[in-house]
C-alpha positions, 0 to 999 in steps of 0.5 A: 921140373920136366913134364911130358904131355901127350895129346897136348893139341886137344881141348884138355891139352891146350887149356893145360898148356895154358895153365901151366905157362901163365902160373907155372912158368918154371915147368918145362914142358915137352910135347909128344906129336906127329910131324911138324909142330908149332911147339919148340920142345916137341918129340915125335911118336916114333922117338918115344917108342924108343924111350922117354928122354932121361930128363922127364920127370912127369908123363901126362897122357891125354892122347886119346879117342873121344867118344864119337857122339855120332857113332860112326867111328869103328870099335877097333879105333877106340882100343887101338888109341885108348888101350894099346897107345896107353899101354905102350906109353906106360911101358915106357914110363916104367923103364924111364927116370919119370917117377909120376904117370898121370893118365886121363881116363873117364867117369864113363870107364866106370859106368855109363849110366849111374843110380845114386852117385858114382864113387871110386869104389863102384864096380865098373861095367861100361857099355860103350867101346869108348868106356870099355877101352878106357878101362883096359887101359886102366886095368893094364896100369894098375896090374903092372908091378911099380917100384916104390919111387914111381906113382900113377894117377888114373883120373876119371873126369866127368864131362869137362867144360870150359873155354873153347869147348865145343859139342853139346854145350855150344849147341845149347848156347846157340839155341838160347842165343837164337831165342829158341825155347828149351822144350825139355823143362818137364825133365829136371835132371842133375849132372856133375861137371868138370871145369877144365881149370879144376882139372888143371889145379888137381893135375898141378897138385899131383905133380907138386905133392909127393905124399899122395897115393897112387890110384883112380880118382874121380874129378868133378865139380863140388856142385851139380846142375840140371839142364834147366839150370844150365839154360838159365846160366846161358840166358844169364850170360846173354842178359836174357830171360830163359825161355823154358817150355814144360811139355808133358814128359809122356808127349815128349817120350812119344815123340822121341820114339817117333824120332826113331823110326823117322830119323828125326832129331830128337830120338830116344838115345838123345832124349836120354842123354839130354834128360838123364841124371849122372852124379860124381862124388869128388871127395877122394881127390880133395882128401888126397890133395888136402884142398877144395877145388877153386872154381864153382860150377856157376862161375865156371859156366858163366865164364865159358858162355862169356868166351863164346862171344869171343 
């Protein structure tokens, strides 16, 4: 099996490479990169524009521009990378010998906020340029004419976590590690998460199984967690007792509004991201592969936090 991977140097790509090399050494991996590479089987982007090598069976398109939490990216950057680049790669797929195209999109292509539980039937209405650019790429893939021997799989993972994870999860870990109390205990939200090992497992199943239909699939762990529960898991990984303050919501909200005016670390947007609920249904992908996901959210997070100590 010859597999071409774009964006292999990112968080998902590095973990997926390790997963394949450890568990499926019979897969021959090729990587699309720019310039020099540490990988032996690397192909320059410029060469891909002239066509996918005839030997490639599967294309996994990971390359993309992630959501910029600091809001410093220009909107056009999202469309150039997430939309136009995906269209080019998919066009090459259609004219190649490869028979499966796996595109890593995002739940944010469907909705930035959700009431209830997000399913694949939800009418997409993203707010951010990140979500909009991914949705445009999805629609392009769906609307192209594909032959019977070619399939596409659009995967919409929610927040991905695992070894090597950075961002807000690492910030929470550092907060607990330093013994700083979590001040938002009064907000008892619920969020879905996606273990990188569960995502890798799903991708491998899509590669090996031939009876799965093309389409959009949400990817999420079976369990959801509140931020308070994550704080408790971090403390457990450090053999500490979690320190969670239940400051009245009205006071916290007032402080966040003050932060909007004075540019403090806590503002209304950050408070919403830290305390909002976002639940994702994963029933469709489990039915398609005919298996449950191998890792629970709890064990996935504990393994992730333990890796932060290395």
